[in-house]
C-alpha positions as a Markdown table, in Angstrom:
| # | Residue | x | y | z |
|---|---|---|---|---|
| 1 | Met | 0.0 | 0.0 | 0.0 |
| 2 | Ser | 1.2 | 3.5 | 0.7 |
| 3 | Gly | 3.8 | 2.9 | 3.4 |
| 4 | Leu | 2.1 | 5.4 | 5.7 |
| 5 | Glu | -0.3 | 4.7 | 8.5 |
| 6 | Glu | -3.6 | 3.9 | 7.0 |
| 7 | Pro | -6.7 | 6.0 | 7.9 |
| 8 | Arg | -9.9 | 4.2 | 8.6 |
| 9 | Arg | -12.0 | 5.8 | 5.8 |
| 10 | Pro | -10.5 | 7.5 | 2.8 |
| 11 | Ala | -12.4 | 10.5 | 1.5 |
| 12 | Tyr | -12.1 | 13.1 | -1.3 |
| 13 | Ala | -10.7 | 16.4 | -0.1 |
| 14 | Ala | -12.7 | 18.1 | -2.8 |
| 15 | Asp | -15.9 | 17.0 | -1.1 |
| 16 | Ala | -14.9 | 18.8 | 2.1 |
| 17 | Val | -14.0 | 21.9 | 0.1 |
| 18 | Glu | -17.4 | 21.9 | -1.6 |
| 19 | Ala | -19.1 | 21.5 | 1.7 |
| 20 | Asn | -17.2 | 24.5 | 3.2 |
| 21 | Leu | -18.3 | 26.6 | 0.2 |
| 22 | Val | -21.9 | 25.7 | 0.6 |
| 23 | Leu | -21.7 | 26.7 | 4.3 |
| 24 | Gly | -20.1 | 30.0 | 3.3 |
| 25 | Val | -17.0 | 29.3 | 5.4 |
| 26 | Ala | -13.8 | 30.9 | 4.2 |
| 27 | Leu | -11.3 | 28.3 | 5.5 |
| 28 | Met | -8.8 | 29.1 | 2.7 |
| 29 | Lys | -7.3 | 25.6 | 2.8 |
| 30 | Pro | -3.8 | 25.3 | 1.4 |
| 31 | Leu | -4.1 | 23.4 | -1.9 |
| 32 | Val | -1.6 | 20.6 | -2.5 |
| 33 | Leu | -1.0 | 19.0 | -5.9 |
| 34 | Ile | -0.4 | 15.3 | -5.6 |
| 35 | Cys | 1.5 | 13.8 | -8.6 |
| 36 | Ser | 0.7 | 10.1 | -8.6 |
| 37 | Gln | -0.5 | 7.5 | -11.0 |
| 38 | Asp | -1.8 | 5.4 | -8.2 |
| 39 | Ala | -5.5 | 6.3 | -7.5 |
| 40 | Glu | -5.5 | 4.3 | -4.2 |
| 41 | Phe | -2.5 | 6.2 | -2.9 |
| 42 | Tyr | -4.0 | 9.6 | -3.9 |
| 43 | Leu | -7.2 | 8.7 | -1.9 |
| 44 | Phe | -5.2 | 7.7 | 1.0 |
| 45 | Leu | -2.9 | 10.7 | 1.0 |
| 46 | Ser | -5.7 | 13.2 | 0.3 |
| 47 | His | -7.5 | 11.9 | 3.4 |
| 48 | Ile | -4.5 | 12.5 | 5.6 |
| 49 | Leu | -4.1 | 16.1 | 4.2 |
| 50 | Glu | -7.8 | 16.8 | 4.6 |
| 51 | Val | -7.9 | 15.9 | 8.2 |
| 52 | Asp | -5.1 | 18.3 | 8.9 |
| 53 | Gly | -6.7 | 21.2 | 7.1 |
| 54 | Phe | -5.3 | 20.9 | 3.5 |
| 55 | Ala | -7.1 | 20.3 | 0.2 |
| 56 | Ser | -5.6 | 18.4 | -2.7 |
| 57 | Glu | -5.9 | 17.7 | -6.4 |
| 58 | Pro | -4.4 | 14.7 | -8.4 |
| 59 | Ala | -2.2 | 14.9 | -11.4 |
| 60 | Gly | -0.6 | 12.0 | -13.3 |
| 61 | Gly | 2.5 | 13.7 | -14.5 |
| 62 | Ala | 4.3 | 17.0 | -15.2 |
| 63 | Lys | 2.2 | 17.9 | -18.3 |
| 64 | Glu | -1.1 | 17.5 | -16.4 |
| 65 | Ala | 0.3 | 19.3 | -13.3 |
| 66 | Leu | 1.3 | 22.3 | -15.3 |
| 67 | Ala | -2.0 | 22.5 | -17.0 |
| 68 | Met | -3.7 | 22.4 | -13.6 |
| 69 | Ala | -1.3 | 25.0 | -12.2 |
| 70 | Asp | -2.5 | 27.5 | -14.9 |
| 71 | Glu | -6.1 | 27.2 | -13.5 |
| 72 | Arg | -5.6 | 26.6 | -9.8 |
| 73 | Glu | -3.3 | 28.2 | -7.2 |
| 74 | Phe | -1.3 | 25.4 | -5.6 |
| 75 | Gln | 0.9 | 25.9 | -2.5 |
| 76 | Ala | 2.9 | 22.7 | -2.7 |
| 77 | Val | 3.5 | 19.5 | -4.6 |
| 78 | Val | 3.7 | 16.0 | -3.2 |
| 79 | Leu | 5.5 | 13.6 | -5.7 |
| 80 | Asp | 4.8 | 9.9 | -5.5 |
| 81 | Cys | 8.0 | 8.0 | -6.5 |
| 82 | Gly | 7.2 | 4.3 | -7.0 |
| 83 | Pro | 9.8 | 1.5 | -7.0 |
| 84 | Thr | 9.4 | 0.9 | -10.7 |
| 85 | Ser | 9.1 | 4.5 | -11.8 |
| 86 | Leu | 12.1 | 6.6 | -12.9 |
| 87 | Thr | 10.1 | 9.7 | -13.8 |
| 88 | Gly | 10.0 | 11.3 | -10.4 |
| 89 | Ser | 13.2 | 13.4 | -10.9 |
| 90 | Ala | 12.1 | 14.3 | -14.5 |
| 91 | Ile | 8.7 | 15.6 | -13.2 |
| 92 | Cys | 10.5 | 17.5 | -10.4 |
| 93 | Ala | 12.9 | 19.1 | -12.9 |
| 94 | Arg | 10.1 | 20.1 | -15.3 |
| 95 | Leu | 8.0 | 21.7 | -12.5 |
| 96 | Lys | 11.0 | 23.6 | -11.2 |
| 97 | Arg | 11.7 | 25.1 | -14.6 |
| 98 | Glu | 8.2 | 26.5 | -15.1 |
| 99 | Pro | 7.2 | 30.0 | -13.6 |
| 100 | Gln | 3.9 | 28.9 | -12.3 |
| 101 | Thr | 5.3 | 26.0 | -10.3 |
| 102 | Gly | 9.0 | 26.9 | -9.9 |
| 103 | Gly | 8.5 | 28.5 | -6.5 |
| 104 | Leu | 6.4 | 25.7 | -5.0 |
| 105 | Pro | 8.0 | 23.4 | -2.5 |
| 106 | Ile | 8.1 | 19.8 | -3.9 |
| 107 | Ile | 8.2 | 16.9 | -1.5 |
| 108 | Ala | 9.0 | 13.4 | -2.7 |
| 109 | Leu | 7.6 | 10.3 | -1.1 |
| 110 | Ile | 9.9 | 7.5 | -2.1 |
| 111 | Ala | 8.7 | 3.9 | -2.0 |
| 112 | Pro | 10.8 | 1.2 | -0.4 |
| 113 | Gly | 13.3 | -0.2 | -2.8 |
| 114 | Ala | 13.5 | 3.1 | -4.7 |
| 115 | Glu | 16.0 | 4.8 | -2.4 |
| 116 | Asn | 18.4 | 5.1 | -5.4 |
| 117 | Gln | 16.2 | 7.9 | -6.7 |
| 118 | Gln | 17.2 | 10.3 | -4.0 |
| 119 | Leu | 20.3 | 11.6 | -5.7 |
| 120 | Asp | 18.5 | 12.2 | -9.0 |
| 121 | Leu | 15.7 | 14.0 | -7.1 |
| 122 | Leu | 18.3 | 16.3 | -5.4 |
| 123 | Lys | 19.8 | 17.2 | -8.7 |
| 124 | Ala | 16.4 | 18.0 | -10.0 |
| 125 | Gly | 15.8 | 20.5 | -7.2 |
| 126 | Ile | 13.6 | 18.5 | -4.8 |
| 127 | Asp | 12.9 | 20.5 | -1.6 |
| 128 | Glu | 12.4 | 17.5 | 0.7 |
| 129 | Ser | 12.1 | 13.7 | 0.4 |
| 130 | Phe | 11.0 | 10.9 | 2.7 |
| 131 | Val | 11.4 | 7.2 | 2.3 |
| 132 | Arg | 8.2 | 5.2 | 3.1 |
| 133 | Pro | 7.0 | 3.9 | 5.5 |
| 134 | Met | 6.9 | 7.1 | 7.5 |
| 135 | Ala | 4.6 | 8.7 | 10.0 |
| 136 | Pro | 2.1 | 11.1 | 8.4 |
| 137 | Ala | 2.9 | 13.7 | 10.9 |
| 138 | Lys | 6.4 | 14.1 | 9.3 |
| 139 | Leu | 4.8 | 15.0 | 6.0 |
| 140 | Leu | 2.3 | 17.4 | 7.6 |
| 141 | Asp | 5.0 | 19.1 | 9.7 |
| 142 | Cys | 7.1 | 19.5 | 6.6 |
| 143 | Leu | 4.3 | 21.1 | 4.6 |
| 144 | Arg | 3.4 | 23.5 | 7.4 |
| 145 | Thr | 7.1 | 24.5 | 7.9 |
| 146 | Arg | 7.6 | 25.0 | 4.1 |
| 147 | Leu | 4.4 | 27.1 | 3.9 |
| 148 | Ala | 5.0 | 29.0 | 7.1 |
| 149 | Leu | 1.7 | 27.8 | 8.5 |
| 150 | Pro | 0.9 | 27.5 | 12.2 |
| 151 | Lys | 0.3 | 24.1 | 13.7 |
| 152 | Pro | -3.3 | 23.2 | 14.3 |
| 153 | Gly | -4.5 | 24.6 | 17.7 |
| 154 | Ser | -1.4 | 26.8 | 18.1 |
| 155 | Asn | -3.6 | 29.9 | 18.0 |
| 156 | Gly | -6.9 | 30.1 | 20.0 |
| 157 | Ile | -9.7 | 31.8 | 18.1 |
| 158 | Glu | -11.0 | 33.2 | 21.3 |
| 159 | Asn | -7.8 | 35.2 | 21.7 |
| 160 | Gly | -7.7 | 36.2 | 18.0 |
| 161 | Ser | -7.0 | 39.7 | 16.8 |
| 162 | Trp | -8.1 | 41.8 | 13.8 |
| 163 | Leu | -6.4 | 43.9 | 11.2 |
| 164 | Ser | -8.5 | 46.3 | 9.2 |
| 165 | Cys | -8.4 | 49.0 | 6.6 |
| 166 | Gly | -11.8 | 50.5 | 5.6 |
| 167 | Thr | -14.2 | 47.7 | 4.9 |
| 168 | Leu | -11.4 | 45.1 | 4.7 |
| 169 | Glu | -10.9 | 43.0 | 7.8 |
| 170 | Met | -8.6 | 40.1 | 8.6 |
| 171 | Lys | -9.0 | 37.8 | 11.6 |
| 172 | Leu | -5.5 | 36.4 | 12.2 |
| 173 | Asp | -6.1 | 33.3 | 14.3 |
| 174 | Ala | -9.1 | 32.2 | 12.2 |
| 175 | His | -7.2 | 32.8 | 9.0 |
| 176 | Arg | -10.2 | 34.6 | 7.6 |
| 177 | Val | -10.5 | 37.7 | 5.4 |
| 178 | Cys | -13.7 | 39.7 | 5.0 |
| 179 | Gly | -14.3 | 42.7 | 2.6 |
| 180 | Asn | -17.4 | 44.7 | 2.4 |
| 181 | Gly | -19.3 | 41.9 | 4.2 |
| 182 | His | -18.1 | 39.2 | 1.9 |
| 183 | Asp | -15.6 | 36.4 | 2.7 |
| 184 | Ile | -12.5 | 36.6 | 0.6 |
| 185 | His | -10.8 | 33.3 | -0.2 |
| 186 | Leu | -7.0 | 33.6 | -0.3 |
| 187 | Gly | -4.1 | 31.1 | -0.5 |
| 188 | Pro | -1.4 | 31.2 | 2.3 |
| 189 | Ile | 1.0 | 33.4 | 0.3 |
| 190 | Glu | -1.7 | 36.0 | -0.6 |
| 191 | Phe | -2.9 | 35.9 | 3.0 |
| 192 | Asn | 0.6 | 36.6 | 4.3 |
| 193 | Val | 1.2 | 39.4 | 1.8 |
| 194 | Leu | -2.1 | 41.1 | 2.7 |
| 195 | Arg | -1.4 | 40.7 | 6.4 |
| 196 | His | 1.9 | 42.5 | 6.0 |
| 197 | Leu | 0.3 | 45.3 | 4.0 |
| 198 | Leu | -2.5 | 45.6 | 6.5 |
| 199 | Glu | -0.1 | 46.1 | 9.4 |
| 200 | Ala | 0.9 | 49.5 | 7.9 |
| 201 | Pro | -1.6 | 50.8 | 5.4 |
| 202 | Gly | -0.1 | 53.5 | 3.2 |
| 203 | Lys | 3.5 | 52.3 | 3.8 |
| 204 | Val | 5.4 | 51.3 | 0.7 |
| 205 | Phe | 6.9 | 47.8 | 1.1 |
| 206 | Ser | 9.6 | 46.6 | -1.3 |
| 207 | Arg | 9.3 | 43.3 | -3.0 |
| 208 | Asp | 12.2 | 41.9 | -0.8 |
| 209 | Glu | 10.2 | 42.9 | 2.3 |
| 210 | Leu | 7.1 | 41.2 | 1.0 |
| 211 | Ile | 9.2 | 38.1 | 0.2 |
| 212 | Gly | 10.6 | 38.0 | 3.7 |
| 213 | Ala | 7.1 | 38.4 | 5.2 |
| 214 | Ala | 5.2 | 35.9 | 3.0 |
| 215 | Trp | 7.5 | 33.1 | 2.0 |
| 216 | Pro | 9.6 | 30.7 | 4.0 |
| 217 | Ala | 13.2 | 31.8 | 4.4 |
| 218 | Asn | 14.7 | 28.8 | 2.5 |
| 219 | Ile | 12.8 | 29.2 | -0.7 |
| 220 | His | 14.1 | 31.4 | -3.5 |
| 221 | Val | 11.5 | 33.8 | -4.9 |
| 222 | Gly | 11.9 | 36.0 | -7.9 |
| 223 | Val | 10.5 | 39.5 | -8.4 |
| 224 | Arg | 8.1 | 38.2 | -11.1 |
| 225 | Thr | 6.6 | 35.8 | -8.6 |
| 226 | Val | 5.8 | 38.6 | -6.2 |
| 227 | Asp | 4.1 | 40.5 | -9.0 |
| 228 | Val | 1.9 | 37.5 | -9.8 |
| 229 | His | 0.7 | 37.1 | -6.3 |
| 230 | Ile | 0.0 | 40.8 | -6.0 |
| 231 | Ser | -2.1 | 40.6 | -9.2 |
| 232 | Arg | -4.1 | 37.7 | -7.7 |
| 233 | Leu | -4.6 | 39.6 | -4.5 |
| 234 | Arg | -5.8 | 42.7 | -6.3 |
| 235 | Lys | -8.3 | 40.6 | -8.2 |
| 236 | Ala | -9.7 | 39.1 | -5.0 |
| 237 | Leu | -10.1 | 42.6 | -3.4 |
| 238 | Glu | -11.8 | 43.9 | -6.6 |
| 239 | Thr | -14.2 | 40.9 | -6.7 |
| 240 | Ala | -15.3 | 41.6 | -3.2 |
| 241 | Ser | -15.7 | 45.4 | -3.9 |
| 242 | Thr | -13.7 | 46.3 | -0.8 |
| 243 | Gly | -12.8 | 49.8 | -2.1 |
| 244 | Ile | -9.2 | 49.1 | -1.1 |
| 245 | Val | -6.4 | 49.2 | -3.7 |
| 246 | Ile | -2.8 | 48.0 | -3.8 |
| 247 | Arg | -0.8 | 50.8 | -5.3 |
| 248 | Thr | 2.3 | 50.2 | -7.3 |
| 249 | Val | 5.2 | 52.6 | -6.6 |
| 250 | Arg | 7.6 | 52.4 | -9.4 |
| 251 | Ser | 11.1 | 51.1 | -8.4 |
| 252 | Ala | 9.9 | 51.0 | -4.8 |
| 253 | Gly | 7.2 | 48.4 | -4.2 |
| 254 | Tyr | 3.6 | 48.2 | -3.2 |
| 255 | Ser | 1.3 | 49.9 | -0.6 |
| 256 | Leu | -2.3 | 49.2 | 0.6 |
| 257 | Glu | -4.5 | 52.3 | 0.5 |
| 258 | Lys | -8.1 | 53.5 | 0.4 |
| 259 | Pro | -9.0 | 55.3 | -2.9 |
| 260 | Asp | -9.7 | 58.5 | -1.0 |
| 261 | Gly | -6.8 | 58.1 | 1.4 |
């Protein structure tokens, strides 16, 4: 089987996401792309991720993964490296070359007997690898560390605090954003960027400052990547009609402002 500890009942993470949308709950689950040709393994792994607050989507290989990355905002990739497959390093290298996936942490789960793939994966740019069997907690901790996410239960909602600017409000511990009475669904990177801007409305932050605030320290992020996430954040704010704008200051960076501010 998978080499991880089996859950009792596998379930589709997509079902949980749909249920949350029906209830109007803006949980903003980090979305993980699972590259695997083993449907049973995907179901197993997606259940583990779902229980810990992640959502997931499957892809069979690099081509399908890149096509999905054009439509969805993934925060990480988990790569299933089977004992008879030699494509793990090739998939990793391809994903690392492309702008829409190059900045994503890629974690390899290597099947027993395929340990010889580790060197090729390192050369391809893999961020982390584990040889199965392994405790699921190791994978979950790795994802949370790479994405700079708090551990479950580390922040109590009852002690949560708010950041706000005009009609835009952010509840830090609940990881929720509301604009003009509407929930705004953001990925972890957009959430961290917006949080940094909200901490000092009107202040111009350089791209390097935003990288330091929103991305894990051990991940290389280019200027273009920051611009892409700012564009996504702008679109989310416009869709919710918040009346808040992110202003571009040439050769300096970005600032969060009210139109009349």
